[in-house]
C-alpha positions in Angstrom: 51.3 -69.0 39.6 48.5 -71.5 39.0 46.1 -69.0 40.8 46.7 -66.5 38.5 46.2 -68.9 35.4 42.9 -70.0 37.1 41.7 -66.3 37.2 42.8 -65.3 33.7 41.0 -68.1 32.3 37.7 -67.0 34.5 38.2 -63.6 33.1 38.4 -64.8 29.7 35.2 -66.8 29.7 33.4 -63.8 31.2 34.3 -61.8 28.5 33.5 -64.1 25.9 30.2 -64.4 27.2 29.8 -60.4 27.6 30.8 -60.6 23.7 28.0 -63.5 23.0 25.1 -61.1 24.7 22.9 -59.2 22.2 23.4 -55.4 22.4 20.4 -53.2 23.4 19.5 -49.5 22.4 16.3 -48.0 23.6 14.8 -51.5 24.8 15.3 -53.3 21.1 17.7 -55.8 20.3 19.6 -55.0 17.3 19.5 -58.4 16.3 15.6 -57.7 15.8 16.4 -54.9 13.3 17.4 -55.7 9.6 17.5 -53.5 6.3 15.8 -54.5 3.3 18.4 -53.5 1.2 16.4 -50.6 -0.6 17.2 -48.2 3.0 14.0 -49.3 4.7 14.5 -50.4 8.1 12.2 -53.1 9.7 11.5 -54.1 13.2 10.6 -57.3 13.7 9.4 -57.2 10.1 7.0 -54.8 10.7 7.5 -51.7 8.7 6.3 -47.7 9.8 4.5 -45.9 7.2 3.6 -42.2 7.5 1.7 -40.2 4.6 -0.1 -37.0 3.8 -2.8 -36.2 1.5 -1.5 -33.1 0.5 1.6 -31.8 -0.8 0.3 -28.3 -0.8 -2.5 -26.5 1.3 -3.4 -22.9 0.7 -5.4 -21.2 3.0 -6.0 -17.4 4.2 -4.6 -15.0 7.1 -6.4 -15.2 10.3 -8.3 -18.8 9.2 -7.8 -22.3 10.7 -6.0 -25.0 8.6 -5.4 -28.9 8.9 -2.2 -30.3 7.9 -2.8 -33.9 6.9 -0.6 -36.6 8.6 -1.5 -40.5 9.2 0.4 -43.4 10.2 0.3 -47.1 10.0 1.8 -50.4 10.2 2.4 -53.3 7.8 1.7 -55.7 8.5 -1.0 -54.3 11.0 -0.4 -54.5 14.5 -2.5 -56.7 17.1 -1.7 -54.1 19.9 -1.2 -50.4 20.0 2.5 -49.2 20.2 3.6 -46.1 22.2 4.5 -43.9 19.6 6.0 -40.0 19.6 4.7 -37.9 17.0 6.8 -34.4 16.3 6.1 -31.9 13.9 8.5 -29.2 13.0 8.4 -26.2 10.4 10.9 -24.6 8.0 9.8 -20.8 7.8 9.3 -20.0 3.9 12.2 -17.6 4.2 14.6 -20.7 4.4 15.4 -20.1 8.2 16.2 -23.3 10.4 13.8 -25.7 11.4 12.0 -25.6 14.5 9.6 -27.5 16.7 6.0 -26.8 16.6 4.6 -29.9 18.8 5.6 -32.9 20.1 3.2 -35.8 21.5 3.8 -39.0 23.4 0.2 -40.6 24.0 -1.6 -37.8 26.1 1.1 -35.8 26.7 1.8 -32.8 24.5 3.8 -29.7 24.2 3.8 -27.1 21.7 6.5 -24.2 21.4 6.9 -20.6 20.9 4.8 -18.8 18.4 2.5 -21.8 17.8 2.1 -22.6 21.6 -2.0 -22.6 22.3 -2.6 -22.4 18.6 -1.7 -25.9 17.4 -3.2 -29.5 18.3 -3.5 -32.9 16.9 -6.6 -33.6 15.1 -6.7 -37.6 16.0 -10.0 -38.6 14.3 -9.6 -42.6 13.9 -6.6 -44.2 14.2 -3.1 -43.0 13.1 -4.3 -39.4 12.6 -1.6 -37.1 13.8 -3.0 -34.3 11.9 -2.1 -31.0 12.8 -4.7 -28.2 13.4 -3.2 -24.8 13.3 -5.8 -21.8 14.6 -5.5 -17.9 14.1 -3.0 -18.0 11.1 -0.2 -15.6 11.1 1.0 -14.1 7.8 4.7 -15.6 8.6 3.4 -19.2 9.3 4.2 -20.1 5.6 6.7 -22.8 5.0 7.5 -26.3 4.9 5.9 -28.5 7.9 7.3 -32.2 8.7 5.4 -34.6 10.2 7.5 -37.4 11.9 6.7 -40.5 13.7 8.9 -42.2 16.0 8.8 -45.9 17.4 12.0 -46.8 19.2 15.0 -46.9 16.4 12.6 -46.4 13.8 10.9 -43.0 12.5 9.4 -42.2 9.2 8.3 -38.6 8.3 6.5 -36.5 5.3 6.4 -32.7 4.6 3.4 -30.4 3.4 4.3 -27.0 2.1 1.5 -24.5 4.0 0.9 -21.3 1.8 -1.3 -18.3 2.1 -3.0 -16.6 -0.7 -2.1 -13.4 -1.0 -0.7 -10.3 -3.1 2.8 -8.9 -2.8 3.6 -5.1 -3.1 6.5 -2.7 -3.2 6.6 -0.4 -0.4 8.7 2.9 0.4 8.2 4.9 3.4 8.0 8.9 3.9 11.4 9.6 3.2 11.1 8.4 -0.4 13.2 5.6 -2.8 16.2 3.3 -1.0 15.9 4.6 2.5 15.2 1.4 4.3 17.8 -1.1 5.9 16.7 -5.0 6.0 15.4 -4.4 9.8 13.5 -1.2 9.1 12.2 -2.9 6.0 10.6 -6.0 7.9 9.5 -3.6 10.6 7.9 -1.2 7.7 5.9 -4.3 6.4 4.5 -5.4 9.7 3.2 -2.0 10.0 1.6 -2.0 7.1 -0.6 -5.7 8.0 2.1 -7.3 6.0 5.2 -9.4 6.4 8.4 -9.3 3.7 7.8 -11.4 0.5 9.7 -14.5 -0.1 11.2 -14.8 -3.8 8.7 -17.5 -4.3 5.9 -15.2 -3.7 7.8 -12.3 -5.5 7.9 -14.9 -8.4 4.5 -15.5 -8.5 3.3 -12.0 -8.8 5.8 -11.2 -11.7 4.1 -14.3 -13.5 0.7 -12.8 -12.7 2.2 -9.3 -14.1 4.2 -7.2 -11.5 6.6 -4.7 -12.9 8.4 -3.0 -10.9 11.3 -0.8 -11.2 12.8 -0.1 -8.0 14.8 -2.6 -6.0 13.5 -4.3 -3.1 14.4 -6.4 0.1 13.0 -9.9 0.1 12.6 -12.1 3.7 15.9 -13.9 2.7 17.9 -10.8 2.5 18.5 -10.5 -1.1 17.1 -7.4 -3.5 15.7 -8.2 -6.3 12.8 -6.8 -8.5 10.7 -7.8 -10.8 10.2 -6.9 -14.7 7.5 -7.9 -17.4 8.5 -5.7 -20.1 12.4 -5.1 -20.4 13.4 -0.9 -20.6 16.7 0.7 -20.6 16.3 2.1 -17.1 15.8 -1.6 -15.7 18.4 -3.5 -16.3 18.5 -2.7 -20.2 16.5 -4.1 -23.2 18.7 -6.9 -24.1 17.4 -8.9 -20.7 14.7 -11.0 -21.0 11.5 -10.3 -18.6 12.3 -11.8 -15.1 13.8 -11.1 -11.8 16.5 -8.8 -11.5 18.3 -9.9 -8.7 21.0 -7.9 -6.9 22.1 -11.0 -4.6 22.4 -10.8 -0.9 23.5 -7.5 0.6 24.6 -6.1 3.8 21.4 -6.2 6.0 22.4 -3.0 8.3 24.3 -1.0 5.6 22.3 -1.0 2.3 19.3 0.4 1.7 16.4 -0.1 -0.6 12.7 -0.5 -1.1 11.0 -3.7 0.1 8.5 -6.2 -1.5 5.7 -6.9 1.4 3.2 -9.7 1.3 -0.4 -9.5 2.6 -3.1 -11.9 2.7 -6.9 -12.2 2.0 -8.5 -10.5 5.1 -11.4 -11.4 7.4 -12.9 -7.8 7.3 -13.9 -5.0 5.1 -11.8 -2.3 3.5 -14.0 0.4 2.4 -13.9 4.2 1.5 -16.1 6.1 4.3 -18.8 8.2 3.0 -18.3 11.4 5.0 -19.8 14.8 4.2 -16.7 16.7 4.6 -12.8 16.0 3.1 -10.8 15.2 6.3 -6.8 15.9 7.5 -5.0 13.0 8.5 -5.9 13.1 12.4 -9.7 13.9 11.2 -9.5 10.8 8.9 -8.2 8.5 11.8 -10.9 9.5 14.3 -14.0 9.6 11.7 -13.0 5.5 11.0 -13.1 5.0 14.7 -16.4 7.0 15.0 -17.6 4.2 12.3 -16.6 1.4 14.7 -13.5 0.8 12.2 -9.6 1.9 12.1 -8.1 3.7 9.2 -7.1 0.8 7.0 -3.4 -0.3 5.9 -1.6 -0.2 3.1 -1.4 -4.2 3.0 -5.5 -4.4 3.6 -6.1 -1.7 0.8 -4.1 -4.1 -1.5 -5.5 -7.0 -0.3 -9.4 -5.9 -0.5 -8.3 -5.0 -4.5 -7.3 -8.3 -5.1 -9.3 -10.6 -3.4 -12.7 -8.4 -3.0 -12.3 -6.5 -6.1 -12.6 -2.9 -4.2 -12.7 -0.6 -7.0 -13.1 3.3 -6.1 -11.8 6.3 -8.1 -11.3 8.8 -4.8 -8.1 9.0 -3.2 -8.0 8.2 0.8 -5.8 8.5 3.8 -4.3 5.3 5.0 -2.6 4.6 8.1 0.7 5.4 7.1 -0.1 8.8 6.0 -0.1 7.8 2.1 -2.8 8.6 -0.3 -4.0 5.6 -2.3 -6.9 4.0 -4.6 -7.7 1.0 -5.8 -8.6 0.3 -9.5 -9.8 -3.2 -10.8 -11.9 -1.8 -13.8 -9.7 0.7 -15.7 -11.3 4.1 -16.8 -11.0 7.3 -18.3 -9.6 9.7 -15.5 -8.9 7.2 -13.0 -5.0 6.5 -13.6 -3.2 3.9 -16.1 -5.5 1.6 -18.2 -4.3 -1.5 -16.2 -5.6 -2.6 -12.8 -3.6 -1.4 -9.6 -3.8 0.5 -6.1 -2.8 4.2 -7.1 -0.4 5.6 -4.9 -0.3 9.8 -4.6 2.6 9.4 -2.1 2.5 11.0 1.6 0.5 14.5 1.4 1.2 17.0 4.0 -1.2 15.7 6.8 -3.1 19.0 6.8 -4.5 18.2 3.5 -8.2 17.3 3.1 -9.0 13.7 1.3 -11.1 11.1 2.0 -10.3 7.7 3.7 -10.5 4.4 3.9 -11.5 2.2 6.7 -11.1 -1.3 7.7 -13.8 -3.2 10.0 -12.3 -6.5 11.0 -15.2 -9.7 11.4 
């Protein structure tokens, strides 16, 4: 019995010693970390700061861009610390956030569609700005720069937007024939991506008026009205975006609103001695060192380079269109825009618009 009491006393003493020892996590003692009451966490009285010079960055398709991010400590450290930098991205269509780049010291890993297209600028102490090259149309969205130091982390976000143009699109088979997936494919085939709500809203603010409902990137169906009328929601509604809400992507069929950005190249009407059928038009652009232009490229050239031509020409989807920036008689309505003659029979003879990349 005495031996059992002695053993119990020793165990209690050992347990008491364990409870008195400080707890560890990631190599840091919890008793060295405290909160200032404002939700800011400090390590040994040193606070980590992360900032970006810009909340919004605007750029163009195909170019390069730098998203600024810098971190520092207060008070300044006498020796550098081993930190982890993580850049993540939430697409403009509202999808979940995904990793872009993670760096620890000189070790860097990039992910998925950003692989081999991103790196850290690292010009000066604390500079972890993200450089993206060869921008894709769907690179738009919110980018988060997060710096992690042991138990402490801080982050900042920057919105990346492309200067672009929104245009309504329907395929060969006419109005309201596109499911969500075929609408997405139709935009991509025309050098564009599906427009987001913000992009369509901006286009409406700039005067886009279109009475056919179309898919957006978030799976909703909407259309912009600047001049209320009976056939487009009624006279009693104010101007704005008419919203059908989210629809069944595999069942419902509508048109689509596409988004194309400014070009690193040139769209032009090919001066040719003869009118061309569709097959001849494709070959004529190739013979001129170019390709037949896509619908998105024609809209971008109209929007950003002021392309103005009162001659209808073939485009890559088999449609016939022409761009007008200075409205005049015999060139359609007295307002700027891209005019469309639909999809004539491929044997018909017309001009052609070509695209030559830089």
